[in-house]
N, C-alpha and C positions, 0 to 999 in steps of 0.2 A: 419530681421530674428530673432533679439533678442526679439522684441515684439511678433512675431509669436511663438517663443519658450516659452515665458512666458505664452502666451494664451494657448498653448498646454498643458503646465504643469497644468494650472488651470482646463482645460477641463478634463484631466486625473484624477485630484483630485476629481472632481465632479463625474466622473464615478466610482471611487473607493468607494466614500461615498454612492453612490446609490446601488452599489453591496452589500456593507455591510448591508445596510438597507434591501435589498431583501433577503439576507441570514437569517437575523433575522426573516423575515416573511415566511421562508421556501419556497421561490420562486426563488431559485438560477437559475433554468433552464430558467425561464423567463428573469432573469437579463442577463444571458449569451447570450440569443438570441437577446436581445435588444442591447447589446454591439456589437455583431457581425454584426448587421444590419447597423451600422454606416459606411459610405463609407470611411471616413478618417481613421477610426480605422483599416479597412482592410489593408491599406497601411503600417501601423506601426506594424502590428502583426508579430511577429517573430515565428520561429519554436518552440521555448520554450513555447510561449503562446498557440500555436496550440495543443501541447502535453498536456498542463494543461487543455485545454478545453475538450479534449477527456476524460481525467481523471475525470473532473468534471461531464460530462454527465453520465459516468458509475456509479459514486458514487451517483448521485442524483436520479437514477432510484429506488434505494432501499429506498430513503428518500422522494419519491413522495407523494403527498397528497393522503390519503386514502379516497375514496368516501364512505360515509355512506348511505346504502340503506334505503330509506324512506318507511315506512310502508303505504300500501294502505288502507285507512280507508273506502273505498267505500263498502257498503254492498254487499255481494255475495250470490247467491242461493246455497242451500245445501239440499240434499234429507232428507226425514224424517228418513230414516234408519241411515244416518250419524249423524243426530242430536239426535238420540236415541229416536225418537217419534214413536208411533204406528200409523198405518194407521187410517184415519178418520173413526170413528164409530166402531173401534175395541177395545174391552175391554175384560173383563172376559166373559161377555155374548156373545160377538161376537165370541170369540175363541170357546166357547161351541157350538155355532151354526155352525161354520165351521167344527168342529169335527163331529157333527151330520150329516152335509151334506156329509162329506166324507164317513161315515158309510152307509148312504143311497145309495150313488153312488156304493159302493162296493157290497151292497146287490142287487142292480139292475143288476150289472155285473154278479153276481153269479146266479141270477134268469134267466138271458138270456141264461145260459148254462143248465138250468134244462129242463127236458122233458116237453112236452105238454100233460097234463093229460086228461082223459075222452074222450067223443065223440064229434066230431065237424061236422058241415054241410059244404058243399062246399062253400057256401056264407060267412061263418064265417072265413074260412081259405084262401080264395082267395085273393092273392096279386095283381092280374091283373084286378080286377073288373069284372071278368067273372066267371060264374059258370054254369056247364052243366052236366047232367047225360048221360052217354053213355049206349047203349044197345048192349050186345054181347051174343052169344050162348056160353054155357059152353064148348061145344065140339069144337075143332079146326076145322075150316070149310073144309080145303083141306089137305089131307095127314095126317089124324089123326094118332097118334103114333100106330104102329102095334106090338110093343114088339120086343124082341131080336130074337125070333124064326124066322128063314128063312131070317134074315136080313144080307146081305153080301155087303161089299163095291164093287161097280162096278169097274171092271178092266179096267179103262179108261187109255189111254196113257197120260203121263204127259204133252206132248206137247198140246194135246187137252184140258186138264184141264187148262193149263196156258192160252190158247186162250179164253176159256170161262170166267175165272175169270178176266182176263185183259180187257175184253170187258165191264166190269161194268163202268158206267159213273156217274159223279156227277149229282145229282138232279138239273134239269135245270130251274124250274119255279122261284126259288129264289136263289140268291147267298148265300153261307154259312154265310157271314157277315150280312145278313138280317134276319137270323134265330137265334135270341138270346133267348134261351129257359129258361135260369136261370140268375139271376143277378150276381151270384158269380161263382167261378171256379167249373166246372163239375167234380164230383168225381166218379160217377157211371152212366152207361147208359144201357138201355135195350129196347126191342121191346115188344109191346103187341103180343101175339101169333097168333092173327087173320091174315089171309092172304087177306081178303077182305076189312078190315077197318084198315088202317095202322096208328098206334099210336107209336110215339117215346117218351120214358120216360127218364128223367134225374134227378139225385139228386145232389145238390151242397153242398159247404162247410158250409153253414149256415142253412141247414135243409129244403131248398125249394125243392118242387117237381115240375118240369116243364113237361108239356105235349104238344107235337106238333101233331096236327091232320093233317097228311101229305097231304091227298087227298082233303082237304077242305080249301078254302081260304075265307078271309074276304074282303068285299067291303070297300073301304076307300073314304072319302069325297074329293071332288076336287073343286077348284074355277072355276068361269065362264071363266077365262082367259085360262084355260087349254083346250087341245083338247079333242076329244071324246074318246080317248083311255081309256079303263077300268083300274081303279086303284085298285089293290088288295094287300093284305099282308098275311103272314102266319097266320094260326089259332093257337094261342098259349094260354096256360092256365098256371097259376102259383099258387101253393098252399103252404102255410107254414104249414108243418106237423111235423117238429122236431125243437128242439132248437139248435142242433149242427149238425155236418156233417151227411148227409144222405149217409150212407156207402154201402148200398145194397138194391136192390129191385127186386121183381119177383112175378110170379104167381104160386099158388099151382096147381098141376095137376087137371084138370077138373073144375077149377074155373077161367075162363077167365074174369069174371066180377070183380074179387077181387084181388087187388094189395096189396102186403105186402111190407112194408118199414122198414129198420133197421137203427139205428143211434148210433153215439158216445154218445148220451145222455142216453144210457142204455135202450132203449125201442124198441119194434117192434109194428108197427101199421098196421091196415088193412084199405085200401081205397076201398070202395064199389062203383063201377061206376054205379050201378043200383039205389041204394038209395041216392047217392050223399052225403055220410057221411064218416068220418074217425074215427075209434074207436081203442082203445088200446087193443092189444093182449097180450103183455108182457111188464113189466117194472122191472128194478132192484131196490130193496129197498135200499135207501140211496144215490143213484146216485153217487157212487164213480167213479173216472176215470177208475179204473180197470174193471168196469162193462160195459164199452162202447162196443157196438156190432160192430164188424169189418166186418163180412161176414155171410151170411145165405144160407141154401139150404133146399130142401123139400124131406123128405123121402116118404111122400104120401100126400094126400090132407089135412090131419089133423095134421101132425107132422113136426115141423120146428127144424132144428139143426142150431146153431149159434156159433160163436167164439168171444172171448173177448180180451180186452187189458191185462187182468190178466193171460192169458195163459190157459183159460178154454174152454171147449165145453159145450154148454147148449142145452137142449132139452125141447121143449114146445109143449103142446097140444092146438091147436087153438080153440077147442071146449070148453075150460075153460079159457076164457079171464081173464087176470089179476092174474091168479094163479101162484104160485111159480114154477119155472122151475127146472128141474134136472140139476145139474152141475157135470162135470167130469174134472179131471186134465189131461192136455195134454202136455203143455210146461211150462217153467219157465218165458217166455217172451211173448209179444204180438203175438197172432195168427192172422196174417193178411189174411190168405187164408183158406178156408174150402170148400170141395166138397164131395158129396156122389156119390158112384158108381150107375149109373142109373139102371143097371141090378141086383145089389145086394146092396140096400141102407143101409144094416147093416155095410158096409165098408165105412169108413170115412177117407179122406186124409186131413191133415192139414199142413200148412207151417208157419214158425215163424221167429221172429227176432233172435232166438237162433241158426240159420243157419241150421236147419233141416226141412225136410219134413217127416212126419210120417203117417202111416196107422193104423187105429184102427178098431177093430171088436166089435160092440155093442151087439152082441149076448151073450157076457160074460162080466160081470162087476166085478171088484175086488176092493180091497182097498189098498192104498199105505201105507208106514210105518207111514206117518203122519195122517192116518185115512181118507184121501180123496178118493172119488170114482174115478175109472178109467176104461175105456173100455180096453178090451184085446189088448195089443200091438202086431202088426203083423210084421212090418218091417219099415225101414227108409232109407232116403237118406241124406247124409251130404254134405254141401256146404262150400266153403271158406268164403262166406259172407251171409248175411241174405237172406231169400227166401220170395219174395213178395206175391206169389199166387200159387195156384194149381187148376187144373180143370180136371175133369174126363169126358170122352165122352161115348157114348152109347155102343161102342164096347169094352170098358175096357182099353182104352189108357189114360195115365195120362201125363199132361204137367205141368211144373213149370218153373218159371224164377225169377231171383233176381238180387242183386247188384254185382254179379260176372260177369255180362255182358254175360250170357249164357241163352239159352232156352233149357231145357232138356225134351225130349219125352221118355216115358216108355211104351213099347208095352206089356200090361198086360192082354192079351185077356183071359187068364185062371183065372184071379183074382177072378171071381165070385164063384169059387169052393174052395177058400182058407179056411183052417180050422182056428178056433180061436187060438189065441196065448196061450202058446208058440208053435210055429210052425217051420217048416223047411224052411220057406221063407227066403232066404239070404238077405243081405243088397242090396237095389235097385241099379241097374246100368243102366244108360241111354241107350236106343236103338239108339238114335241120339242126338247130341249136336250141337246147332246152335249159332254162335257168334252173339250177338245183343247188341247194346248200350242201357243200362237200367238206365243210370245216368240222371234221370229226374230233379234233383235239388229240390229247395224249392218251386218254383212257378208252376211246372207242375205236374199233378197228376201221381202217380206211374203207370208205364206201367205194364199191366197184360194180359197174354195170356188167351183167352177164346174160348172153342170149340163151334161150332155150335151144338145145342142140339139135333136136330132131322132132319138132312138134307134130303130134298126131293130127291136130286140126289144121296143119299146114299154114298157120298164122305165125309169122316170125315176130317174136316179142322178147323183150329183155326186162330184167328186174334189177332194182337198186334200192338200197336202204335209204330211209328218210330220217333226219335228225329229230323229227317230231314223233318218233316211235311208230312209223309206218313202213310199208314196203310199196314202192311205186312200180307200176308196170306200164311200159310204153311199147308201141309197135314200131315197125321199121320207118315209118314216116314221122316219128317223133310225137305221135298223138298219144296222150295218156289214156290207158284203158281201165286202170283201177288204182285205188289206194287202199291197201289192205292193212287193217289195224283193228282197234277196239279196246274196250276197257281191260281185257285180259293181257294186252300187250303193254307192259309197264316200263320197259326199257327199250333202247334202240336196237332193232334187229339189223345190225350193220353188215354182217356177212350173209349174203343172200344167194339162193340158187333155185332154179327151176329143175323139176325132174326132166330128164332128156326128152320124154314124150308126153307124159300126162301133165295136166295143169295142176300140179301140186307145187307149192312154193314153201320153202323153209328159210328161216332166218335165225342166225345165232347172235347171242348177246355177249356183253363184256363179263357177265357173271357165269358164263358157261352153260346157259340155258337156251332152249330152242322153242320157236313157235312155228307150227305147221298149219298151212292153209290148204284145204282140200275141197 
């Protein structure tokens, strides 16, 4: 036991010496763990030693060896921007070239918004690779306008009228999604006045004129594997006539071969179906946005009235193409709607973003305090929100609609006898008001009510698009006669129009397609 005790003393001395050496090397933790790993040491360890070990562990945490992060000297990729370098090939000369390219792109963008000047042939403005001249008689073939004398609306029962109008069916030869008449959103639609040669016309957001020859089809090629069934497609023509939105189109009385188109580019053009040319009738000097043409109407075969973004009414004589038109102040904001009384074309109704619809008498011209010319003011109608359009029918009824979600009909049968302002005509009050959703949003063309110009059945009625993918038809008393739609109508036919005489109705969509009810 003495030898063993002596040995143990020597061993403990060695341990103490080693621990002292480890402390000098700042490796006390390692020394403690080595001492604790000895089996014999475990037996002789007292509670005092255990406490000292705990104290040692806690104290050595703060004295542990601090690892020094070694810097990675491996080369790393960095962008030229981070390294402060210019892109390859870019210097003072390159910067000037980029600036010049930017100016050129801006000039091209501005040029794309400018009007198309001069005279063009169909083949020069055809975007579809097709060019054809049509032949029409200047007189409307059937039911030529007889004038106001003796014209009275037939006293048909509403039930019978509804039955007749609801019997209209979608054109069956082609589905609506097969009749893409323009590449962009249709903004305005119309029919050619002929009843024997049906042409549907559409203007889109980029100035294209689309023409659908309804009763003619095109033969299409087919492979040998296909059966003997005849393959046909709609006969469509596309012409680029304006640089910006084609906002209105129509035919002057007695000129069925000559189509007039108006645009936001500030110009009015004439498309002659006989000669196959398009010529400039009017253009605004300077091409300011305020000069953009919103709507137009015909006082006679030679006189066009039009409205502008700047709140003015213009009057141009088509016998003097390119001449400066007369301008008259009407509103302080955009005049989106303009219509002349068919029985008294000196009366002009306008609707504006300033929330009013006004009636003017062009038999008397005055000057405002600012020195601007103005037609005699007759009366007005005020709305809670902006009024999108106004339309006058042959009997003297006026319809307008706007963003207050109402359609208002005014029975003004005696309006042709109104005196020039100032007059005793009170502020207009609707004869009937129809609730109708007109919130078309950004991607759907503004809904506008439009009368049938010269109905063969002598029933005055108007059509307007419906945001639930229908076209609604109402009579002059505000009674709904039909809601035209169906499973083939998959998008909103927002731009709607009646044929001037026949009960044919066409609607244009945001995808440039049309749906025809006949």
